[in-house]
N, C-alpha and C positions, 0 to 999 in steps of 0.2 A: 504494500500500500504506500502511496505517496501523499503527503500533505504539502501542497505547493502554494506558497505565499507569493501571489503574482505581483503585488506592489505593497509598499508601505504608505502610499498615498491614501488619504481618507477624507471624507467630507465632514467628519466629526473629530473633535479632540476630547475623547472620553477620558475622564479622570482615572478609570480603572483599567485602561488599555494595557495589555500585557506585551505589546509588540512595538511600543514607541511610535505608533502610527498617528497620522493627523494631516490637516491641510498643509501642503507644501513639504511633506516629510517623505516623499519618494526617495528611495535609497539611491545613492550614486551608483551608476553602473547597472541598473536594472536591465534584465534581458529585453532586447528589442523584439519586435514581432517575429522577425526571421529566426532569431535564436530561440524564442519561446516555441515556435512551431517545430523547429528542429528537435527540441527536447521532447515535445509531445509525440513526435514520430518515434523517437528513441524509446519512450515509455511504452508505446504500443508494440514496438518490435520486441521489447524485453518481456512482454506478456504480463505487465502489471494489471491486476483486475479492478483496482479501485483507486480513484484519485480524489482528494479533497482540494477544492480551489478556495483560497481564502486571501486575506489581506492583513492590514489596511482594509479597504473596501474593494473587493475584486472587480466589481462592476466599473470601477474607475480606470482599470487598466484598458488602454485603447484596443488591446487584442484579446480581451476576455472571451468574447463570443467565438473568435477565431480559434483560440486554444480549446475552449469547451467543445466546439463542434468537431475539431480535429480528433480529440480524444474520444468523443461520443461515436463518431463514425467508425472507430476501431472496436467498438463494443465495450469500451471501458466504462464501468459504473462510476457515476459522479456524485459528489456532494458539494454543494455551494454554501459557504457561510457568508451572510450579508447582514448589514444593519438595517436593511429594508428601506432606506431613505430614497433610493433611486430605483427600486425594484417596481417595475410597471407591469401592466397587462401584457405589453409587448415582450418584456423580459421573460415573463412566464410562458408566453406562447413559444418563443424560440427554444427555451430550455426544455419544455415539455416534449419536444421532438427528439430529445436525446435520452439515453439510458440513465435517468436521474434516480439515484438511490435516495437522496433527500435534499431539501433546501432547509438550511438552518437560519432562523431569524432571531436576533437578539431582542428580548423584551425584558428590560431591567426595572420595570415598574408597572403598576396598574393605573397610577395617576400621573398627570403631566408633571406635577411637582417633583415626585420621586425620580421619574424617568429623566427629566431635564437636569436634575441636580448632578447626575453622572454623565449625561450626554448634552452639554450646553448647546442650545440652538437646534436640537433634534426635534423631530415630530413623532410623538407616540402614535398618533393616528396614521401616519405614513407607514410605520413599522407594522401596525396591526393590519392595515390595508394590504401590505405585501404578503402577509400570512394568508389573507383571503384569496389573493391572486394565485398563490401557490396551489391552494386546495381546489380552486375553481378550474385550474388547468390540469387537475388530476395528479399532481405530484405529491409525494410524501413530505410532511412538514415536521421539523423539529424546532423547539423553542429553547433558547439558552438564557440563563439568568445568573448574573454575577452578584452575590450577596455582599452588601456593605451596610454600614450604619444608616445610610441614607434611605435604603429601600427594603431592609430586612422585614419590616412589618407588613409589606405587601406581597411577600413571597407566595403565600397560600392563594391569594387572589390572582396572582399571575398564573399559577397552576390551573385555576379554574378558567382563566382566559384562554390559556393554551388548549385546554380541552374543548372549549366552546369553538375555537378557531379550527379545530380538526387536527391538532398535532398528535402524532403517535408517540412522541418522546419529549420529555422536559429534562434538560441538562443543567446541572449546577454543581457546586463544590466550593470549598474555601477559596477566598480571594488569594491570588498569587502576587507576591511582592516582586514583580518583575515589570519591566517597561515603565510606563507612566505611573502605574499604581504605586511604585516605590516612593515617588515624590509626594504622594498624598496619603501615605500609609496611615499615619496617626489619625487623620480625618476619616478614613474609609473603613479600616479594619474593625469588625465586630469584636466584642470581648468574649471571653470564654463562656460566660453565661448565655449570651445572645446566640453564640454558635450552638450550644447545647440545645437550646429551645428550637433553633432552626432545624437541626438534624432530627430531633424528636418529632417535630411536625412532619418532616419528610418521610420518616419511617411510618408514621400513622397514616399519612395520606397515600403512601405507596400501597399499603394494605387495602385501604378504602377504595382506591381507584384501579386495583389490579384488573387487567383485562381491558381497561378503557384507555389508559395512557401509561407509558413506562416512565418512572421517575429515576433518573440516573444521577447518583451523587456519590459513588464510591469508585476509586479512593477519594476520601474527603479532602485531603490536603496535598500540597506539592511534596511534602516530606514523605507521606505514605506512597505517593505515586513513584517517587524516585527509588524508594526502597523496593517496590515491586519491579521496577525496571532493572535494578541491579540483579534481582533474582532471575528475571525472565525478560530480557530486552525485547521491546516491541519491534515487529517487522514493519516499521514505518520510516521511510526516508523523509526528513523535514527539509524541504527545498526553499531557500531564501529567494527574494526577488532577483538577486545578482547571480544565482546559480550555485552558490555554496550550499553544502549539505551539513546540517547540524545533527549530532547524535541524539539530542533531546531538546525540547523546547525550554526546559528548565536548566540546561547546562550550556556553558559557553564554548563547547568544543566543536570544531569543524573537521570533517573527515574527508571531504571531496569537493571538487569544483566541476560542476556539470557543464560549465562553459568550455572547458578544455578536456574533460574526461567523459568517456561513454558511461551510460548508466550501469552497465555490467561491472565496470571497475569501481564505481562509486558504491555499489552494493557490497562488494568484497571488502572495500575500505570501511564501510559501516560495520560489518560483522567483526572485522579485526579491531576496530576502535572500541566497540562494546566489550570485546574480550579483554582488551587491555584495561578498560575502566573496571570491569568486574574483578580483575586480578590484582588491582592495586591494594596494597596493604592498608592504605589510609582512606579508601573510598568512602566508607561510612562516616569517618570522622569529619568529612567536608560536606556532608549533606546539609542543606540550608534550613535546618530546623531552628526554632527559637533558642533551644539550648545550645546548639553548636554555634549559632551566631554570637550568643553571649560569651561562650567559652573562648572564641577567637577574637573578642573585642571588636566585632564588626560595627562599622558605621551604620547607625539606624536609618540614615538617609539613602543608603545604597540598596539596590535590588539584589535578589538572591543570586542571579547569574554573576554579578560582579564580586559578591562575597565568595562564591564558590571558586571563581577564577583566582582570586588572591590566595585563598586557602590552598587550592590545588598547586599553585605555583610554589608555595612555601614548602610543600612536601615533594616537589619534583614530579608532579603529575603531568605537566605540560611538556610536550616535545615540539619545539618550533621548527623542526625539519618539514619540508614540503615534498610532495610528489611520491611519497611512499604509501602504499596501500595499508601498511601495518601501523601507521602512525596516527595518533590523535592530534589533529593540527592545532594551530595557534588559536588563542582567544580572539574572537571577532565580535565587536559590539553590534 
């Protein structure tokens, strides 16, 4: 499976964004149309069954539909993650002609106040309309919800809204201290008691709504997710807009460059990179949990990826050589 971040450009500057995306934030050196279509062809030739297209806001990529249609024509199942602000009836019509596994729309509130507190300038009605366009076009809908102090009280209502809009899945979990969220952490992060109430509500509603909508909230935290990844690395290549491949969204390690390397080589580099991470004596000591952050004296203003990079470098995790399939590459912000 491939998760492909087409661009970091976005029409919103969300406080809780985990990718540092926003207006004017396109990454230098993002793949051009020809390069992106070449990669899409390589993905198809390699036999990848499933690709997630995300951003930023993927619909802002000038070659979003070209890439989606190139992948879809090859029979590859697609998931598109969008904030819904620019998702129109025409968007739904074009995507419905492709093998769409799901369209995921972010709904971080049931009221305009809560929604806009996290997504300044955004339209909740536009996001909800996008959900309706997805379902009216016959495509499966997922809704995602990022819990913060600003919107936690509306989580249950958003579940009800997702159900009413025809979503088959509701995705959530603890807020991640990466990207823009790191800079607003003290303002956004719920306390332990709020999180406990949140997850208790999710457990109860999951039982109540079984068979009607799937509530996905495990692993709960980035720390739990990374521990699981160390035990069983996911078979997911995370492709940045510039073609570099990350081992994990929560770690700063790059293992390949799809601008210069074929996908087959990137896959072998990914496997070798994870094997190296798993074998590191200090791997667990640098997981970005609250306890490990405190133990290493981490700057509270820094995101987990930056803290992990510093801690990893201090124990010799990083190897800054390039071009080797067996090397975990340099930290790339």
